N, C-alpha and C positions, 0 to 999 in steps of 0.2 A: 320724389314719391309723394302722391297726394296725402295730406295729413290725415284724412279720414280712413285711408287704407291702413296706415301705420297704426292708428289707434285701434282699429278693428282687429288687426293681427295681434297686437299686444294683449288685448282683452281676451281673445281666443286662447292664447298661450297661458295667460294667468288663470283662466278658468280650468284649463286642462291640468295645470300643475297643482291645482287645489283638490283634485279628485283623490279619494282614499286609495283607489287602485294604483294610481300613478305614484303615490307615496310609497306603497308597498314595493313597486318596481324599483324606485330609487333606493329603498332600503336593501333590496336584493343586490343591487350594484355595489353598495357600500360593504355589505357583510360577506359577499361571496368572491372576494378577490382571489382567494386560494383556488377556487374552481376555475376562474378566468385564467389564472397562471397555469394551471394544469392543462387546459385546452390550448393555451398559447404554446407551451413547451411541446405538446404532442403534435399539433399541426406543423410547427416549425421543423420537427424532426422527420417529417415525411417529405421527401424530395419532390419538387414540382417544377422542373425545368420547362420551358416553352415546348409544347407538344408532348409533354410527359407528365401531365397533371392528373392522370386517372386515379392513382392510389389516394391522393389528397382529396379528390372530388368524392370518392366513395366514402372516406372517413367522414367528411362534412355531411354527406347525405344521411349517414347513420345518426349523426347528432341531430340533424333536422327532424328526423322521425322520432327520436327519443324526446324532443322538446315540443312535440305535439303539432308540428306543421303537417299540412295535408298534401296529398298528391305529390309526395316526394319522389323525385326521379333524377336520373342523369339523362339529359336530352341528346339529340343526335350529334352535337358538337362536343359533348363532355361536361357541359355546365351542370352543377348541382342545383336543383330547384326545389322549393317547397313553398306552399301557400299558407298564409295566415288569413282566414276568412274574417271579413268585417261584419258588423251588425247592420241590420236594416238595409239589406242590399237586395236588388231584384233577384228573383228566383233563378233565372237562367244565367249561368256564369258568364256567357259571352257578352252580356249587356253591362257587366260590372266594370266600372273604372277601377284602376289600381295605381299604387305607387310601386315602382321597381326599386328594391333595396339591395344593393349588391357590393361585392368585394372581390377582386380578382385573385385567383388561386395560384397563379405562377409567380416564379421568381426568376431573376436573371441568371441564376447559378446552375451549372451542370449538377447532376445527381451526386457525383463523387465529391463535390465541395461541401455537402451537408454533413456535418459531424454531430456530436452530442451537444445539446444546448447547455449553456453555462448560466446558472441562476445565481446571482449575487444580490440578495435582498430584493428590492423592487426591479433590479436590472437583469434583463435577459440578453445574452449575447450569442448570436448564431446568424449565418447568412439568411437574410429574409426576415429577421425578427420584426422589423418595422414595416417593410414593404414586401408582402402585404399581410404577414401573419397577424399584425396588429389589427388590420381591417377585418380579417376573417373572424378573429376572436371577439371583436366588438359586435359583429353581426350575430354571432352565437349568443353573446351576452344579452343583447336586445331581445332575442327570441326567448331566452331562459327567464329573463326578468319579467317579461309580459306573461309568460306561462305561469310562473310562480305566483304572480299577483292576480291572476284571473283577469287580465286586462285585454279587452278586445278593441281593435281600432274601429272607426266608423265605417271604413271601407277596406277592401282587400289590399294586402301587401304581399308582393311576390319576392320572397327571399331568394337571392341568387349568388352563388359563388361561381364565377365564370372563368373560363380558360382564356389564354392568348392575349393578355394585355401587354406583356413585356416584349421588347425586342421585335423579332420577326414574327411574333404571334399576330401582330397587325390588327389587334382588337377583334380577333375572329370570333371570340365567345360573345361579345356584345353585338357584333354585326349579325350573328346567328339569331340572337334573341329578337332583334328588330326586323329580321327577315321573316319571322314567324307572325303571319298577319293576325292570328287570333290573339297573340300577346300584344303585338305592337299597337293594335287598334284600341287596346284597353289602357295602356300606360299613359297616364296624364303627367306624372312626375317621375323623375329618377334621382335617387339619392345614392351616390357612390362613395364608399369608404376606401380610402387609399392612404396608407401611412399613419403616422402619429400626429398629435397636436390638436389644439382647439382654436387656434388664432387665425387660420387662413380659410377663405371661402374661394374655391376655384370657380369662377364665373365665365372664364373664357378658355376655350379649347385651343391649344397651340397646334397649328398645322404642321405637318411634316411630310417629306418625300424621302424615300430611302432607295438606294441603288446598289447593284453589284456591277462594278466594272471589271471586265475580263479582257486581257490582252493575250494573244496567242501568236506563236511563231514556230518555225521548224525545229528549233533546238539544235544541239550538237555538242561536239567535244570542245573544251575550252581552248585547246591548242590547234587541233587540225581544222576546226570549223571557225576559227577566229574571223571576226568580221560579220558573222551571221547576226542579224539584229536580235537584241535581247529584250524579251517582253518585260522583265523586271525593270530594266533601265527606262524603257518607253513609258511604263506606267508611272515610274518615279518622276520622270519629266512632266507628265501630265498633271500629277498631284501637286508638283511644285508650282506649276502655272495656276492651278486652282487656288493654291495658297496665297497667290498675289491678287486675287479678286478682291475688289473693294465692296464690302457689304454695307448696306444701309444701317444706321443706328436707329432710325425710326421709319418704318416699323422694324423692331429689333429682329435681326436675321442671323442665323448661325449655320455653320457646317462643321462636320467632324468626320475624320477617318476612324472608324471603330475597329477595323480588321484589315490586315493586309497579309497576303501569302503568295508563295510562288517558288519554283525550283525544287530540285531533288538532291543535288550534290554540288559541292564547291567547284568541282572541275567539269561541270556540265552546264552548257547554255540552256536556260529554262525554256520549256515549251509553253509555259502558261504562267500568268501572274493575275492576281485578283485583289481588289479592294472593295470594301463596303463603306458607303458614304451615307451619313444621316444629315439632312438639311431641315431646318426649322424656321418658321416665321408665323407671325399673326396675320399675314396678308398672303392670300392665295396667289395673286398675280406676281408678287415678288418671288415666291417659290417656283413658279413657272419660269421666270426669267433666269433664276439660279440654275435650274435644270438645263436650260439651253446653253448657259455659259460653261457648265461642266461638260456637256456633250462636245462643245466646240474645242475646249482644251484638250480633250482626249483625241479628238479627230486630228487636231493639228500636230500633236506629238507623234501619232501614228504615221501621218503623212511625211513628216520630216524624217523619221526613221527609214521609211521605204525609199524616199528620194536619195538619202545618204547611201543606202545599200546599192542602188543602181549607179550612182555617180562615182563610186569608188571601184568600179569594175567587179562588183560582187558576182557570185555565181548566179547566172540567169535563171537556173532551175530552182533557186531558193524561193520558197513561198513567201509572199510579203507578210508583214505583221498585220494581223486583223484584230478587231475589237467588237465587243458588244456592251451595251449598257442596259441592264435588266432591272426594271422596277421590282423591289422586294417588299415595299410597304408604303402606305399612304394614310395619313390621318387628316380628316378634314378640319380646317379652321372654322370655328363657330363661336358665337358670343351669346350669353344669356342677356335678354333685354333688361334694362335697369328697373322697369316696372313689373317684372315677372313676380307672380304670386309666391313662388318657392323662395325668392330672395327676400320678399317682405316677411314671410313666415320665419325665416332663419334669423333675420335681423331682430325680429320680436323675441325670439328664443334667446338670442345673445344678450338682448337688453334685460330680459327677465333673470338670466343667470349671471348677469354682470360680466360678460365676456367681451373683451376688446378684440375684435376681428377685422380683417381687411381683405378686400377682394384680390385674387391672384390669377395668374395665367399658368397653365400646365397642360401637358399632354396626358390625358387619362381616358378611361372608358367613357367619360361624360361627352367626349368629342362626338360620338356617334348619335345619341339622342339629341344633343344640341343641334347637330347638322341637319337633323330631321324635323326640327321645330318643336321638339319636346322639351319642356322645362326640366333642366337637369343641373345638378351641382355636385361638386366633389369635395369631401370633407376629410379631415384627419379623425382618428378614432380615439382621441384623448391621449394622456400621458405624453411622452417625448421620445425622440429617437435620433440616431445619428449613424454615421458610417454607412449611409445608404448605398447599396450596390457594391459594398466591399465585404471581404471575409470577416471583418470586425464589426459588422452591423449590430446595432443594439437597440433595445426598447426599454424605457423606464416607465413603469406602471404608476408612478406617483401622479395622481390627478386623473386616472383613467375614469373614475366614476363620474367626474364632471363631464367628460366627453360623451359618456353613455347617456347621461341625463339630457344633454343637448340633442343627441341624435333622436332619443325617444320622443321628446317634445316636438321636434320637427316632424317626425313621422305621424304623430297623432294629429298635429295641426293640418298637415296635408290631407290626411284621411277625412278630416272634417270638410275640407273644401271640395271633396269628391262626392259628397252625399247628394 
């Protein structure tokens, strides 16, 4: 990074941090932890499984309106949106550049998994406490702190709590935002809040491809139709072969079976078996090759089962085993350039706040803007968390105000760059 850029970014951050209105916002973060906890408990208690985020989105939109954001709405995809208008901007909204400031609404959990939140001092325990109720709470905290301090950014900020980040949501909320040309044309930077912490900067979007493998057959009785090919066994053989694939360590590449199902009764030959597979890599070409290897493994297992049926004098009327491999999700791999302005600004903020941070790789909503050439970064929301994607997930609010100060200074520095 050129030295002059680093110095300029640090000077900008230092000047912003010295403003009285910024100090008032910092004070709000410090003194209003009880309010933040209340929001955190409330949002965590509203179930938001993938494709079931509406109730949580409506609650968030109500808070946006109460905190003075403008043009609050739920868009056509179900994202909760609200605008904080900047000072000294062109009169026509369509000419204004903006920063997209977002946190995803959904959790990995079905609605019935969400019980009553357990608050023990600074620690909140409930499914989704950290991922991503911490992000939603921080986003509300930033809006509230700026509103209370009378602090206006130099340019517009679009606050968004978006749907569809987890699992088979396939980043649908973020995809929808960037499919809206009026919004996409204006977004210069994207700041994504996801989970807890202050020490990680996600600068590289981990690519993924997800598939549903379905194997079907005629089925039958376990005794009278013995010898009929069994889709569960065929699928198991295919998965065993996939498990023997040698994956590269560089670029790091992984695969996982996250779901498997099939059959109806112990004494019935199944008619159908299904598995869902997640593949991940930082290299798009490696993902393509892994997809082909998975397809080949399934094809071979099915062909072997059908040959065995014919070779043992099986009933010629028996339908052969068939299969399909359906894509159910894809996240583009992308990387933030090392000289990106958003990265220079965040490093300057971390230097000012004496935060030791390091770049990381993850699959987040930032994958979409990064893949489109928009400078984007994914951050934790302060505090700490654990048990992610488990029923014992927790968030500890100790140090949350440091995370909020970090986020606010970054947003203000980016708003200055958009003038």
